[in-house]
Structure formats: C-alpha cells, structure tokens
N, C-alpha and C positions, 0 to 999 in steps of 0.2 A: 534327352535320355542319356543316362550314364553309359549304357551298353553301346549306344550309337557313338558316343565320344571315344570310348576306349578302343573301338574298332577303327575309328578314324585315326587314332594315335598309332595303331598297328600299321595302318595303310600309309602313313606319312613317311614313306621312303621311296626310293626309285622303283618304278614298276619292274617286275621280273616276268619271265615267261610263265603263263598260267599253268598250274599243275594241280593234281589232286592226289599226290602221294604224300611225301613227308612235308612238314611245315617249312616255310621259308624263314631263314634266320638272317638278321641284320645286326651286326655288332654295335651299331650306333643307337639302337632302340633301347628304351628303358626296360622293355620286356618284349619277348618274341612269341609268347603263348599266353592265352587267356582262357580260363575255365569259368563259366557262368552257371550258377545253380539258382533256380527260382523256386521259392517256397510259396505258401498259400495263406491268404485270408487273415493275416494278423498285422496290426499296426505296430509302430515302434514301441509304444507304451505297453503292448502285450508281451514284449520280449525283454527290454532293458530293465534291469533291477527286479526281474520276476524270478522267483525261486524255482519254477518249473523249467527254466531255460538256462541252467548253469553253464553249459558248453558255449552257447551263443554269447552269453555275457563275457565269458573268458576270452573268446575270440575277439570280441569288440574291444576289450581292454588291452589285448596284446597287439592288435593291429589297428586298422583305421575304420572308424564308424562314420558314415555319411548321415548326419542327423537331419538334413533338409531334403532328402530324397523322397519324392511324393509320387503316389499313383495318380493316374489321370482320370479314371472313371470306375464304375462298377457295372457288371461283375468282372470276372477274370479276363475274358477274351480281349477287350480293348487294350488292357495293359500289356498282355503278351504281344499283341500285334505292334503296339507302340515301342516295345523294347527292341524289336529287330527292324524297325522302319523309321522311328522318330516321327511317326504320323498318328493322328487321332482318327480311328475308324469307328467311333462310338455310334454313329448314326445307324449302322447296320449290325454291329457286333455285340451290342449290349444285351442280346438275348442268349449269349453263349452258344450260338448255333454251331453245329458241326459243319465242316467244309462241304459246300455244295453250291449250285447255282443260286445266286442271291445272298450267299454267305461267303464272300470271297473278296480279297483285296485286289483282285484283278491283276493288272500289269504294274501295280505300284512298285517303285524301287524299294529295295530292302538291303540289309547288311550282306546277304550272300552276294548280291551284285557288286557291292563295294569291295568285298574281299577278293572275289575272283578277278575283278578288274585290275587289282594290284598283284595278282599272282599269289595271293595268300590262301591257305587251305582252311577248311572248316568241316566240322561234323557235329550233328545234333544227336544226342543220346537220350532215349526215352525209356524209362523203366516200364517193363511189361509190354513193350511194343512188340507186335507179332513179327516173326521172321519173314513171313510172306503176307501180301495184302489180301489174299483170298478173294472174296466177292466184293471187297470194298476198296477197289483200286482207282487211283487217279490215272490220267493218261500216261503219266511217267512211272506208274506203279508205286506211288506213295500209298500207304494205308490211310484211308479217310473215313474209317468207321468210327462210331462213338467210343467204343471200348476195345482194348487190345486183348492180350493173353491174360491179363490180370486186372489191375485197376488203373490202367492208362486211360487218360481222357483227352480226346482230340482238342478240346478248347485250351489245353495247356501245351499244345504243340503248334506254335504260330507259323512254322515253316510251311505247313501243308495248305495254308490259306492264300499263298501267293502263287499265281498261275505259272510264273516262270520257274518256280521250283516244282510244283505239283505236276506240271506237264513235261518235265525233263527227267528222263531215266537216270542220267548222270547225277543230277542233284538229288533225286529221290533215294539213290543208293547211299547218300551221305546222311540220311536219317535212319538211325539204327537202334537196335535194342541195347540198353545199358547193362542188362543182366541176362544170363543164360537161362534162368528159371522164370518163375512167375510171381515171385514174392519180393521184387525190388532188390533190397540189399542182398549181397554186398557189392552190387554193380561191378561184377568181375570183368565184363567186357570193356567197360569204360576204363577201369583201373589198369587193365592190361595195356591199353594204348598209351598210358602215361609212362610206361617203362622205358621208352626210347623215343628220341626225336624222329626216328624213321616211321613210327606208327602214330605219333601225335600230330594233331592239326594246329594251326596257329590260333584258331578260334574253336572252342569246344563248349557246347551248351548241354546241360544236363537237366532234364525234367524228372523229378522223383514221381513215384506213383501217388495216388490220391490218399494213401495212408501216410507215407513217409514225408509228404510235403505239408502236413498239418491240416489238410483240407477235410479229411474224413470221407467215408464211403459207405453208402447204403444200397443194398441190392434192390431191384425192382419189386421184390416181394416184401420189402420192408425190413429185411434182416440187416442189422448194422454190423459191418465188418470192422470198422474203426471209427472213432469219433474225431472231431476237429481239435485234436489235442496238441498243444504246443510242446508238451513233454515228449510225445512220439517223435515229432520232428527234431527236437533237440537231441534225443537219443540217437536218431538216425545220423545226424550230422556229426555227433561225437564219435561214431564208429567210422564214418566215411572220410571226414576232412583230415584227420591225422594220416591216413593212408595217402591222400592226395599230396599233402605237404611233404611226406617222406619219400615220394616217388622220385625216380631218376629225373624226370622233367623239371620238377620243382626244386630239387636240390642242386642241379647243375646247369640248367638251361634257361634261366630268366623267365619264369612263368609267374602269373598272377591269378589269384582266385577271387571272384566276386560273387557274394551270396546276397540275394535280396528276396523280398516278398512281392507278390503281384499287386496287392491292395491291402489296406487296413479297413477301418470302420467309419471313417469320416469322408470328407469331400475334397477334391482338388481345389486350391493348391495346398491344402493342409493335411492331406492324407499321408502322413509320414510313415514310412515303413523301414524296418531294419535292413540296412545295407552296409556290408562290410567288405573291405579289401583285405586279403590275407596272402601270405607268402613272403619269401625273402626279399622281393623287390617292392613290397607294399609299404 
C-alpha cells in the first residue's frame, strides 16, 4: 500500500517523545507532512484523458502519476482498511458494514500505531462528520453511525474500525470534521490547520463527503442528492487543491499531497486507480 509506505518513510527517523500537538520535524526527511485525500469508485481510465476531469489531468501532468496503483477488492471498505493497515480484511468487510461487533478489524496494527510509536502526529478529517457522537458512540467516543451531519459515510472512515482507535478517547479526538457546515467544501477546518506547523499533523487524512468524492448519494426515500459524477469530484478538487498547495505548510515546510481513489471497476491486481503525488517535494 502506498499510504503504508509513505508513513513508513515518515517514520524512518530517530524516535521522539510521543505527542499530539504540533507535527514533528526532521530536517533529514524528504518530507515532514503528508496529506492523503481518497476519492471514490472510478478507475484510472475514468479519469486520465477524460474531458470531464480537466483538473485531475492537469495535476497528473504537472506532478507524479502512479499508473500501477491498484485497489485490492470491492466494494469500498476493504480498500480503506487496507490503506491504513496494509492488510486485506475482505473476508468480513466486503459488505461495506458500519463499525460494530462482527464488523471490526479488532486489535490489528494500523498506521496510527506506527505514527504514534515514532512520536509523529496524525489527524483524520471527515467531511460532514458530526461534532459529537450523540447516540452512536464507540467506547472512546468516536462517531460510529452510518451517516453524519450531511453525507458522511462510515465505510469511508477506516479509523473507526480499529479497536485501539475506537476505544481510545485520545485517538477518537483526532478524528474531526473537515468543515464547519454540512455541505463539505470548502473544508475550512482542515484548511485552517494547514496554516501553521503548530496546528498541522505529520499525517493528515481527508475523506470528502459522498458527493464531493464522486460516489454519489441517494436518500432512503429514493431522492438523488448527487450522482456518481467524475466532474463533481474534479470541480471539488479544483477548488480545494490549489488552497492546499498555497498553504503555509506546503509552501514552506516540506509537505506532500497524495490523492487516490478507493477502487475502480475491475479486479485486483489490475484495478488501477488514479493516484497522484503533488506539492513542491513531489
């Protein structure tokens, strides 16, 4: 998994005292900060050289496109879990179940463990994630409901499936809303943290809501809020990514952006998805 490898690259320095304030900086690393954005349900051929995705094509041309990056299974959840663990949980996660007994990675090791063991900081930003967990609380007060304040989907939030995260109040506090409203963009809370190394974490994950990530969303009554449109996601990224790359963190503090999709339309090992590195150090 590319995300697993990039975090290992972050961690390949001398251990420092664990902290969850500002990110740890090492002048010998190629980068000190990583932002990961995960989009939905489109393969590489759905994006590259497609007219409805001009921004993503521009980004791929300007920076680095990983053409052999493949999803591991269908539907979404196995891929999200694999991204932060390097493990295949398809045997129980292929139903896209919400976190509960029988739908959990249990005590399996994950990237949060690797980061914290090296004294590196992390935060996971979810669009339309509720500010409180209400009646859908894990033991550590992570929100484990199906949907949040808007069109958040639990199956796109892999962190809450790991017991050592969901059972920890300290770790649950690192899973936060990306935006102050319920409509996703402009992800003001996430962008605010990029304004200074004192507020940024070494590893930052962003899950867009089910409209912005190109998944599409239909209410239980059948009303379609948004379709699975690649153009919606491209427009979203065209507004968000320039703000990320122009932030204090990216212009002055060795940060890298990684954008990928969870899955395409074929099968492993040939389910290639759009995956781009961007930023001054890419």
